[in-house]
C-alpha positions as CSV (number, residue, x, y, z in Angstrom):
1,X,-133.0,91.5,-21.5
2,X,-131.7,88.5,-19.5
3,X,-132.1,87.6,-15.9
4,X,-128.7,89.2,-14.4
5,X,-129.0,92.1,-16.6
6,X,-132.3,92.9,-14.6
7,X,-131.1,92.7,-11.4
8,X,-130.3,95.5,-9.4
9,X,-127.8,93.7,-7.2
10,X,-125.4,90.7,-7.8
11,X,-126.5,87.4,-6.0
12,X,-123.8,85.3,-4.2
13,X,-124.1,81.7,-5.1
14,X,-124.9,79.2,-2.0
15,X,-126.2,76.2,-1.3
16,X,-128.2,75.6,2.1
17,X,-131.5,74.7,3.6
18,X,-134.2,77.0,3.8
19,X,-137.9,76.5,4.6
20,X,-141.4,78.1,3.2
21,X,-144.2,78.8,5.2
22,X,-147.5,79.2,3.7
23,X,-151.0,78.2,4.7
24,X,-150.2,74.8,4.8
25,X,-147.3,75.2,7.2
26,X,-143.6,74.6,6.6
27,X,-141.4,73.0,4.1
28,X,-138.0,72.4,3.3
29,X,-136.2,73.8,0.1
30,X,-132.8,74.6,-0.7
31,X,-131.5,78.1,-0.8
32,X,-129.5,78.3,-4.1
33,X,-128.3,82.1,-4.5
34,X,-129.2,85.2,-2.4
35,X,-129.2,88.9,-3.0
36,X,-130.4,91.9,-1.0
37,X,-133.7,92.0,-3.1
38,X,-134.4,88.3,-3.8
39,X,-133.4,84.8,-4.0
40,X,-133.3,81.7,-6.1
41,X,-134.8,78.5,-4.2
42,X,-135.0,74.7,-5.7
43,X,-138.0,73.1,-4.1
44,X,-137.8,69.4,-2.9
45,X,-140.8,68.4,-4.3
46,X,-143.0,69.8,-7.7
47,X,-145.8,70.7,-5.7
48,X,-145.8,74.4,-6.3
49,X,-145.4,77.2,-3.8
50,X,-148.1,80.0,-3.5
51,X,-147.6,83.3,-5.6
52,X,-146.9,84.9,-1.9
53,X,-145.4,83.1,1.3
54,X,-142.7,83.7,4.2
55,X,-139.3,82.5,3.5
56,X,-137.5,81.1,6.6
57,X,-133.8,81.7,6.0
58,X,-132.1,81.0,9.0
59,X,-132.4,77.6,10.9
60,X,-133.2,79.2,14.2
61,X,-136.2,81.8,12.3
62,X,-133.9,84.9,13.0
63,X,-134.2,86.2,9.4
64,X,-137.8,85.6,7.6
65,X,-139.0,87.5,4.6
66,X,-142.1,87.7,2.6
67,X,-141.8,87.0,-0.7
68,X,-143.3,86.9,-4.3
69,X,-142.5,84.5,-7.1
70,X,-140.9,86.6,-9.8
71,X,-140.5,83.2,-11.9
72,X,-140.7,79.5,-12.0
73,X,-138.7,76.8,-14.0
74,X,-139.5,73.5,-12.9
75,X,-138.4,72.9,-9.3
76,X,-136.5,76.2,-9.3
77,X,-138.3,79.5,-8.2
78,X,-137.1,83.1,-8.0
79,X,-138.6,85.1,-5.4
80,X,-137.9,88.9,-4.6
81,X,-138.4,90.0,-0.8
82,X,-140.9,92.7,0.1
83,X,-138.0,94.0,2.4
84,X,-134.4,93.7,1.4
85,X,-132.2,92.2,3.3
86,X,-129.0,94.1,4.6
87,X,-125.6,93.7,2.8
88,X,-124.5,92.2,6.3
89,X,-127.2,89.7,6.0
90,X,-126.3,88.7,2.5
91,X,-122.7,88.3,3.5
92,X,-123.6,85.9,6.4
93,X,-126.1,84.1,4.3
94,X,-123.2,83.6,1.4
95,X,-120.8,82.2,4.2
96,X,-121.7,78.8,4.1
97,X,-120.3,78.1,7.7
98,X,-123.3,80.0,9.2
99,X,-125.6,77.5,7.4
100,X,-126.6,73.8,8.0
101,X,-126.1,71.9,4.9
102,X,-127.8,68.4,4.6
C-alpha cells in the first residue's frame, strides 16, 4: 500500500515556512503539503526532530498543532496532527497568499 492510499484526506501542496517547537525552542522548517490530519515538512538541517512536537503553522502563532512523526526520509518528515485542522484552515493554508514565503 503506498503513502497516498493510506491517507484519509488528500493533501494540498504548498511551500511556506512553519516552525517546530520542542524543548530546545523554535526552529524553522518548510511546510510542503497539508491535510486535515497531517503534513509533510522539510527540515532546514539534518538535526532530527523528536517523535512528538508542536508545529506552528502561522507566522502569528494563531494556528498550532501537536504532532507525532509518522515517517522520516532524510530531511523530509511526515507528521500526524493530534487534533485535525478544519477544512477551512487547510484551504487557507494551501492559499499561499496567506503565508510569508522566504
